Every structure is written in structure tokens, then in C-alpha cells.
N, C-alpha and C positions, 0 to 999 in steps of 0.2 A: 712314486712321483716321476713324471715324464719331463724330459728337458724340452726347451724351446729353441727354435731356430727360425728367425724371420727372413725367409728368402723368397717370399712371394714377390712377383714382379721383376725378379732378377733373371738374367739370361740363363737358359737351360743348357749348359754345356754337356750335360749327360745325354742330350739328344744328338750330338755330333757323332757320326760314324768314324771313330778314331782310327780304326784299322786302315781306312783309306788314306789317312794323313801320313802313314808310314811311306807310302809311295810319293806323296807330295814332298816330304822331307828328302827322299832319295833324289827327286828331280832337282830340288834346290841345292843339294850337295853336289850333284854332277855339274850344275851351273857354276857353283863356287869354284870347283876344280878347273873347269874349262875356261872360265872367264876371270872371275874374282868374286869374293864375297860381296853380296849386295850390288853387283855390277848393274843389275836391272834398274837401279835408281838413277844411274848416270847415262843411260842410253838416250841419244837424241831422238826426239819424236816418240818417246816410249809409249805414251798413251795409245796412239794409233797403231804402233807396231805390235804391242802386246794384245791389243784388241784383235788385230788381224791374225796373230799367232793362235789366240784362243779359238777363233773361228776355224782355222786350219785343222787344229786338233779335234775340234768338235765335228767337223765335216768328215775327217778320217774315221772317227768313231761311228758316225752315222752310216758310213759306207761299210761298216762291219769290221774295220781294223781295230783290234783291241789295244795292241801295244805299238808304240812308236818304233819304227825300224832302226833309228839311230841309237836310241837308249835302251830299248827293250822294256821300257816302263809304260804304264797305261797312258793312252792319250788323255783320258779323263784327269789324271794327275797333272799332266802338262797344262791342260786347260785351267784347272783349279789354280795352279801357280800364276798363270797369266791374269786370271780374275782377281787373285789376291793382290797382285801388283797394281792392277787398275783401281782396286779398292783403296790401296795405300795412296795412290796419286790423288784420288778423289778427296781423301782426308788431308792431304798436304798440297793443296793447289798452289799455295804461295811458293813452293819449292820449284815446281815445274812450269808455273804460269798458265 
């Protein structure tokens, strides 16, 4: 007899390249040490500033620079953090206005 599991139509977390998320967690950890935990939620004009930061990291990567000079971590991880912040702000519009 075979068991059943009804997971059709649910998000496929098995498709996420989790090894890249280690670098994202490292970027978030450095930010928590440098500023404060979840400081990004309190930054004035955060939506536009993190959008600009995402573009800066993406542009650096497009120019061939793999790692951020300040942190030594991948620009892509920094960009992902910025995009996660923007996604959070999109879901919590009432918080930031």
C-alpha cells in the first residue's frame, strides 16, 4: 500500500537553490551586526533606497565584479536581500505608507 500526500498546487520549495541562501543569511547577519537586527524595516525612504542598492549590486555584478568589496560576499546575495526587503514592504504597505 502506498501513502498519500496532497501537495499539488502548493509552492515548490524544493526548487529554491538553498546553497545561495547561505550567502543571503551572511549578508543579513553582517547587517544586523553593523546596524541592528531588522534595521532595514526602519530606514527612512527604504523602498527607493533598497531599490537603488539592488541596482548598484546588480550593476557591479554585470560589470564582472562577483563579490562586494566591503563584505567579500556576492553582489547577488546583497541584491537578493534588497529585493526581499522590497517584497516585505510590498506586503506591508500600511507600515511604510
